[in-house]
C-alpha positions in Angstrom: 18.3 13.9 22.9 17.0 12.5 26.0 13.2 10.9 25.9 11.2 10.0 28.4 8.1 8.3 27.8 4.7 7.4 29.7 2.3 4.8 29.1 -1.4 4.0 29.6 -3.7 1.1 30.1 -4.4 -1.2 27.4 -8.2 -0.8 26.0 -10.6 -3.6 25.4 -9.1 -6.0 22.8 -12.4 -6.6 21.0 -12.9 -3.4 20.2 -9.5 -2.6 19.1 -9.9 -5.5 16.5 -13.4 -3.6 15.5 -11.4 -0.7 15.1 -8.6 -2.5 12.7 -11.7 -4.1 10.9 -13.0 -0.4 9.9 -9.9 0.7 9.1 -9.2 -2.3 6.9 -12.4 -1.5 5.1 -11.2 2.5 4.6 -7.8 0.6 3.1 -10.0 -1.7 0.9 -11.7 1.4 -0.6 -8.5 3.1 -1.3 -6.7 0.4 -3.2 -10.2 -0.9 -5.2 -9.8 2.6 -6.6 -5.9 2.5 -7.3 -6.2 -1.5 -8.9 -8.8 -0.6 -11.0 -6.9 0.7 -13.5 -5.0 -2.1 -14.3 -8.2 -3.7 -16.2 -8.7 -0.6 -17.8 -5.5 -0.3 -19.7 -6.9 -1.4 -23.3 -9.9 1.1 -23.3 -8.1 4.2 -21.6 -5.3 3.7 -24.1 -7.6 3.5 -26.7 -10.1 6.4 -25.8 -7.0 8.8 -24.7 -4.5 7.3 -27.2 -1.9 6.6 -24.7 1.8 4.9 -24.6 2.3 2.0 -22.0 4.3 4.3 -20.7 1.6 7.2 -20.1 -0.4 4.8 -18.9 2.0 3.4 -16.4 2.6 7.0 -15.3 -1.3 7.7 -14.8 -1.6 4.3 -12.8 1.8 5.4 -10.5 3.6 8.7 -10.7 0.1 11.0 -11.0 -0.8 9.5 -7.5 2.2 9.1 -5.9 3.6 12.4 -6.3 0.8 13.8 -4.2 0.0 10.8 -2.1 3.8 10.9 -0.7 4.4 14.6 -0.2 1.3 15.4 1.5 1.6 12.3 3.5 4.3 13.9 5.5 2.2 17.3 6.1 -0.4 15.4 7.1 1.1 13.1 9.4 2.0 16.3 11.3 -1.4 16.8 11.9 -2.1 13.2 13.1 1.0 13.5 15.7 -0.9 16.3 17.1 -4.8 16.4 16.6 -7.6 14.0 16.3 -6.4 11.1 14.0 -9.9 9.4 13.4 -11.0 12.8 12.4 -8.1 13.4 10.0 -9.0 9.9 8.3 -12.4 10.7 8.0 -12.0 14.1 6.3 -9.2 12.2 3.8 -11.7 9.4 2.8 -14.2 12.0 1.9 -11.9 13.9 -0.2 -10.7 10.7 -2.2 -14.0 9.6 -2.8 -15.3 12.9 -4.4 -12.5 12.9 -6.5 -12.2 9.4 -7.4 -16.2 9.5 -8.5 -14.7 13.1 -10.3 -12.4 10.8 -12.6 -15.8 9.9 -14.4 -16.0 13.3 -15.9 -12.4 13.9 -17.0 -12.1 14.6 -21.0 -8.4 14.3 -21.3 -5.3 12.7 -20.1 -4.4 15.8 -18.4 -7.4 16.2 -16.5 -7.1 12.3 -15.6 -3.6 13.1 -14.6 -4.6 16.0 -12.2 -7.8 14.2 -11.1 -5.7 11.4 -9.9 -3.1 13.7 -8.0 -6.0 14.8 -6.0 -7.0 11.3 -5.0 -3.5 10.9 -3.6 -3.9 13.6 -1.4 -7.2 12.3 0.4 -5.8 8.8 0.6 -2.4 10.2 2.0 -4.2 10.8 5.4 -5.3 6.9 5.7 -2.2 4.9 6.6 0.0 7.0 8.8 -2.8 8.0 11.0 -3.9 4.3 11.2 -1.0 3.0 12.1 -0.3 5.7 15.1 -4.0 5.0 16.1 -3.8 0.8 15.6 -0.3 1.3 18.1 -2.4 2.8 20.8 -5.0 0.2 20.7 -2.4 -2.9 20.9 0.2 -4.5 23.1 3.5 -4.8 21.3 2.8 -8.7 21.4 -0.3 -8.2 19.5 1.1 -5.4 17.0 2.4 -7.3 14.2 -0.8 -9.3 13.3 -3.0 -5.9 14.2 -0.9 -4.1 11.4 -1.2 -6.7 9.1 -5.0 -7.2 9.2 -5.3 -3.6 8.2 -2.7 -4.0 5.6 -4.6 -6.7 4.5 -7.2 -4.0 3.0 -4.1 -3.3 0.3 -4.2 -6.8 -1.0 -8.0 -7.2 -0.5 -8.7 -4.1 -2.3 -6.5 -4.9 -5.3 -7.7 -8.6 -5.7 -11.5 -7.5 -5.5 -10.7 -4.9 -7.8 -9.6 -7.2 -9.9 -11.8 -10.2 -9.5 -15.3 -8.0 -9.1 -14.0 -5.4 -11.9 -13.4 -8.2 -14.1 -17.1 -9.0 -14.6 -18.1 -5.1 -15.1 -15.4 -4.7 -17.5 -16.4 -7.6 -19.3 -20.2 -6.1 -19.9 -19.5 -2.6 -20.9 -19.6 -1.8 -24.3 -16.7 -1.4 -26.0 -17.5 1.8 -28.2 -19.3 5.0 -28.0 -20.1 7.4 -24.9 -23.1 7.7 -22.3 -24.8 10.8 -21.0 -24.7 11.2 -17.4 -25.9 14.1 -15.5 -23.7 17.2 -14.7 -20.8 15.0 -16.2 -22.2 15.0 -19.6 -21.2 12.7 -22.5 -18.5 9.8 -20.6 -16.9 6.8 -22.2 -18.4 3.6 -20.8 -15.4 2.6 -18.8 -15.5 5.8 -16.9 -18.4 4.7 -15.1 -16.8 2.5 -13.1 -15.0 5.6 -11.0 -18.8 6.6 -10.0 -19.2 2.7 -8.9 -15.8 2.9 -6.3 -16.1 6.4 -5.7 -19.4 7.3 -4.1 -19.5 4.2 -1.7 -16.3 5.6 0.1 -18.5 8.4 1.7 -20.5 5.9 3.7 -17.0 4.5 4.8 -16.3 7.9 6.1 -19.5 8.3 8.3 -18.7 4.7 9.8 -15.3 6.1 11.0 -17.4 8.1 13.3 -17.9 4.9 15.4 -14.2 4.6 16.3 -12.9 6.5 19.4 -9.8 8.3 19.5 -7.4 6.3 22.3 -5.1 7.9 24.7 -1.9 8.3 23.2 0.5 5.5 24.9 4.2 6.2 25.2 3.9 9.7 24.9 6.5 12.1 25.5 7.1 13.5 28.9 6.9 17.2 29.0 9.6 17.5 31.2 11.9 15.8 28.6 10.7 17.9 25.6 8.0 20.2 24.7 4.5 18.6 24.4 4.3 19.7 20.4 7.4 18.9 19.0 8.9 21.1 16.1 9.2 19.7 13.2 13.1 19.6 13.3 12.9 18.3 16.4 10.5 15.5 15.5 12.6 14.7 12.3 15.6 14.3 14.9 13.6 11.5 16.8 12.5 9.8 13.7 16.4 9.8 12.1 18.1 9.2 15.4 19.2 5.8 13.5 19.0 6.8 9.6 21.0 3.8 8.1 18.6 1.4 10.4 15.4 3.4 10.0 16.2 3.9 5.9 17.1 0.3 5.0 13.7 -1.0 6.8 11.8 1.1 4.6 14.0 0.6 1.6 13.5 -3.2 1.9 9.7 -2.7 2.2 9.6 -0.2 -0.8 11.2 -2.7 -3.0 8.9 -5.2 -2.1 6.3 -2.9 -2.9 7.9 -2.1 -6.1 7.1 -5.9 -7.1 3.5 -5.5 -5.8 2.6 -2.4 -7.7 4.6 -3.6 -10.8 3.4 -6.8 -10.6 -0.4 -6.2 -10.3 -0.8 -3.7 -12.6 0.2 -5.6 -15.6 -0.4 -8.9 -14.9 -4.0 -8.7 -16.7 -2.3 -7.4 -19.4 0.3 -10.0 -19.4 -1.9 -12.7 -20.0 -3.8 -10.8 -22.6 -0.9 -10.5 -24.6 0.9 -13.4 -23.9 -2.1 -16.1 -23.8 -4.9 -14.4 -25.5 -6.9 -14.3 -22.6 -9.6 -11.4 -22.3 -8.4 -9.0 -19.7 -11.6 -9.2 -17.8 -11.2 -13.0 -17.6 -7.3 -12.5 -16.5 -8.4 -9.9 -14.0 -11.2 -12.4 -12.3 -9.0 -15.1 -12.2 -5.7 -13.3 -11.1 -7.8 -11.3 -8.6 -8.5 -14.4 -7.0 -4.9 -16.0 -6.7 -4.0 -12.8 -5.4 -6.5 -12.3 -2.8 -5.6 -16.1 -1.5 -2.3 -15.3 -1.8 -1.9 -12.0 -0.2 -4.3 -12.7 2.8 -2.1 -15.8 3.6 1.0 -14.0 3.1 0.0 -10.9 5.4 -1.2 -13.1 8.0 1.5 -15.3 8.0 4.0 -12.1 8.3 2.2 -10.7 11.1 1.6 -13.9 13.2 5.2 -15.1 12.8 6.9 -11.6 13.8 4.6 -11.7 16.7 5.6 -15.5 17.4 9.1 -14.5 17.2 8.4 -11.0 19.4 7.3 -13.7 22.2 10.5 -15.3 22.0 12.3 -12.5 22.6 13.5 -12.3 19.1 12.8 -8.8 18.5 14.3 -8.3 15.4 12.1 -11.1 14.0 9.7 -8.6 12.2 12.6 -7.5 9.9 13.5 -11.2 9.1 10.1 -11.8 8.1 11.3 -9.2 5.5 14.3 -11.3 4.5 12.3 -14.6 3.9 10.1 -12.4 1.7 12.6 -11.0 -0.3 14.0 -14.6 -1.1 10.8 -15.6 -2.2 10.4 -13.0 -4.3 13.5 -13.6 -6.4 12.9 -17.2 -6.4 9.6 -16.5 -8.0 11.0 -14.3 -10.8 11.0 -17.8 -13.3 6.8 -17.9 -13.1 6.2 -15.4 -16.0 8.6 -17.2 -18.7 6.3 -20.9 -18.3 4.3 -21.3 -21.4 1.4 -22.5 -20.1 -1.2 -20.3 -18.5 -3.1 -22.8 -16.2 0.3 -23.5 -14.6 1.3 -19.8 -14.4 -1.8 -18.9 -12.8 -1.7 -20.9 -9.6 1.9 -20.6 -9.3 1.3 -16.9 -8.8 0.2 -17.4 -5.5 3.8 -17.7 -4.6 4.8 -14.2 -5.3 1.7 -12.8 -4.3 2.2 -14.5 -1.0 6.0 -13.2 -0.4 4.9 -9.8 -1.7 2.3 -9.4 1.1 4.0 -10.9 3.9 6.5 -8.1 5.3 4.3 -5.1 5.1 2.8 -5.3 8.5 5.9 -6.6 10.3 8.2 -4.0 8.9 5.5 -1.4 9.7 4.9 -2.4 12.9 9.0 -2.5 13.5 9.2 0.9 12.4 6.1 2.0 14.7 7.9 0.4 17.4 11.0 2.5 17.7 9.0 5.6 17.7 7.6 7.6 20.8 3.7 8.4 20.2 4.2 11.9 19.0 6.4 11.1 15.9 4.6 7.7 15.0 2.7 9.1 12.2 5.7 11.1 10.9 7.8 7.8 10.7 4.8 6.0 9.2 4.5 8.6 6.3 7.9 8.7 5.9 8.0 5.1 5.5 5.0 5.2 3.1 6.9 7.9 1.4 9.8 5.8 0.7 7.3 2.8 -0.1 5.4 4.9 -2.8 8.1 6.7 -4.5 9.6 3.6 -5.2 7.0 1.1 -5.4 3.8 3.0 -6.5 5.8 5.4 -9.0 8.5 2.9 -10.3 7.1 -0.5 -10.0 4.5 0.1 -13.4 6.8 2.4 -14.6 9.8 -0.1 -14.7 7.6 -3.1 -16.4 6.5 -0.2 -19.1 10.2 0.7 -19.2 11.3 -2.8 -20.0 8.5 -3.4 -22.9 8.8 0.1 -24.4 12.4 0.7 -24.1 14.5 -2.1 -23.8 12.5 -5.1 -25.6 10.3 -2.5 -28.1 7.8 -5.3 -27.8 4.4 -5.2 -26.1 4.6 -9.3 -26.1 7.7 -9.0 -24.2 5.9 -7.9 -21.2 6.9 -11.4 -19.6 10.7 -10.6 -19.5 9.4 -7.3 -18.0 7.9 -8.9 -15.4 11.1 -11.2 -14.8 12.9 -8.1 -14.5 10.6 -6.8 -12.0 10.6 -9.5 -9.6 14.3 -9.8 -9.9 15.2 -6.3 -9.2 12.6 -6.7 -6.4 14.2 -9.2 -4.8 17.7 -8.5 -4.9 17.5 -4.9 -3.6 15.0 -6.0 -0.7 17.0 -8.3 0.4 20.2 -6.5 0.4 18.3 -3.6 2.4 16.9 -6.1 4.8 19.9 -7.6 5.5 21.4 -4.0 6.4 18.5 -3.2 8.5 18.6 -6.1 10.1 22.0 -5.4 11.7 21.5 -2.3 13.1 17.9 -3.2 14.5 19.7 -5.8 16.7 22.4 -3.1 17.8 20.0 -0.4 18.8 17.0 -2.7 20.0 18.0 -3.0 23.9 17.2 1.0 24.1 14.8 1.9 21.7 12.1 -0.8 21.3 9.2 0.4 23.6 8.0 -2.7 25.8 4.7 -1.8 26.8 2.5 -5.2 26.8 
């Protein structure tokens, strides 16, 4: 399939950075919503009578199923229409449905509500990847997508750090009457507090302009509106390379989701720390480690790009995989005052490749398939990471060790599996990337 591309002038970089910041705020909102469940394991299990495994399904699979499936459907819309408007609609949907989680009465309703939240959040990242790629030259794209991706870790860290204080002050028993929703548990109030502000962010998105599409397919090379079949052919021109980069990133996400979901509970069960205290201190470590990691990953990948080391974006992933594996001993340390600062290391390495590898995927694609490629990339990441990261920790705890206090060994298993598999896939991916780079990587800045 012969592909011909056209380009346009780059917009103002100062405005482009403004766009990234606004999109990062939306990303923060989405991840505060996801991560708050990690602080509510004890009251949700108590009030809804759940096991660790059912709780992990609520944190992961319920959200991931619809997030990943609708991500691909919505990405087709983003590749063809106004990406800003797609994001605005998505934020409004997930904010409203998060708020409705405050009114659920049983596990099934909670599960369905989280599925609906996943539909809304599916609009953000594929559309944002494509939109940001049109605002930045390639030499700065790694850092730009890393700053956007920083919202993942800012949202997770803020949910733990700020949410810890809110959880600590909630009554441990009884219910409260709320207009429309009726009698709800005290912990459900948090879903109103984190859901409704998202509506303000959706309004803020209207200050973003839809940019002209760069690297667009010429109409004499291919139809302006690609069929799904043609779009998939472009995305999977080199399936082993694309899939291995995606799978390598997915297993770093596997560590990330399992790690952040269960660390507060790990401190509670292993060291007797109250969950709010563990969430506060771990949230601060997660914030600093993740922000440092994602900034380093994007900056280092862009630096390698300027040195004509074009596979450097995936090299960041190899370094990260190695660091994740080497960090696996940390949960076994018997002193919580040593464990806590050392958690900076896995937080740093887990965060570092997400922006760099998302950039590698975007650079391989012409404009009209970037959102689709990003959505499939995120589909793989979330099916493996979000659906199975928290579940793997719970599985080892419930079914292998059969002891809640053995959660530290479950976390070790998580990091070992993630480190080894992400390393293998990144190595395979970088070999293929080196071979196809000269003819496929787009150079427009």
